[in-house]
Legacy VTK file of the C-alpha trace (Angstrom):
# vtk DataFile Version 3.0
C-alpha trace
ASCII
DATASET POLYDATA
POINTS 71 float
3.116 52.583 42.693
5.509 53.413 40.821
4.057 53.970 37.476
7.349 53.084 35.858
7.444 49.832 36.985
3.938 48.934 36.067
4.653 49.858 32.432
7.938 47.785 32.547
5.942 44.753 33.603
2.929 45.249 31.088
6.061 45.989 28.723
7.741 42.508 29.651
4.651 40.346 30.159
2.669 41.612 27.592
-1.115 40.117 27.143
0.161 36.961 29.009
-2.194 36.184 31.672
-0.104 34.376 34.699
-1.812 31.358 36.743
-0.300 31.610 40.291
-1.447 30.597 43.328
-2.157 33.592 45.697
-4.558 34.707 48.652
-7.728 35.275 47.335
-9.296 38.751 49.186
-12.917 37.417 48.712
-12.702 33.632 50.023
-9.687 34.755 52.540
-7.712 31.684 51.798
-5.121 30.416 49.180
-6.416 29.953 45.664
-5.482 29.370 42.340
-5.555 32.895 40.428
-4.982 34.071 36.885
-3.185 37.800 36.546
-3.921 39.485 34.002
-1.207 42.794 34.106
-3.435 43.685 30.573
-6.163 44.569 32.467
-4.648 45.029 36.003
-6.664 42.344 38.120
-6.298 38.926 39.870
-9.271 36.891 39.438
-9.716 34.000 41.636
-10.702 30.949 39.570
-12.764 29.534 42.732
-15.130 32.411 43.160
-14.730 34.533 40.017
-14.373 38.140 41.723
-11.411 39.502 40.199
-9.707 42.851 42.558
-7.038 44.986 41.274
-3.697 43.865 41.228
-1.654 44.730 44.332
1.881 46.880 44.622
3.394 43.858 46.444
2.451 41.869 43.444
3.816 43.872 41.056
6.868 44.496 43.086
7.415 40.745 43.461
7.310 40.204 39.772
9.556 43.258 39.514
11.829 41.665 41.572
11.956 38.014 39.609
11.986 39.908 36.380
15.186 41.580 37.751
16.764 38.294 39.082
16.146 36.777 35.510
18.094 40.046 33.919
15.191 41.402 32.297
16.233 44.864 33.858
LINES 1 72
71 0 1 2 3 4 5 6 7 8 9 10 11 12 13 14 15 16 17 18 19 20 21 22 23 24 25 26 27 28 29 30 31 32 33 34 35 36 37 38 39 40 41 42 43 44 45 46 47 48 49 50 51 52 53 54 55 56 57 58 59 60 61 62 63 64 65 66 67 68 69 70
C-alpha cells in the first residue's frame, strides 16, 4: 500500500470513526464494523475483534475522497 495514500486518508478523516457494513474476517459474513484510521483497525460490532485495514479499503476511501474533490 502506498504510504502517501494512507497519510492523505488519515489527514482527511482524522480521528473520526466510520461505521460501515463490511465483511468481517472473523465472522465470515457482512457485519457492522467501525473503521478507525488513526488506529489502523477495523473492529467488528458483533465479535469485537479488530484487524488491520486492508489495502482495498484504503483504496476505496481514496477513490471516494477523490470523487468529492478532496484530492
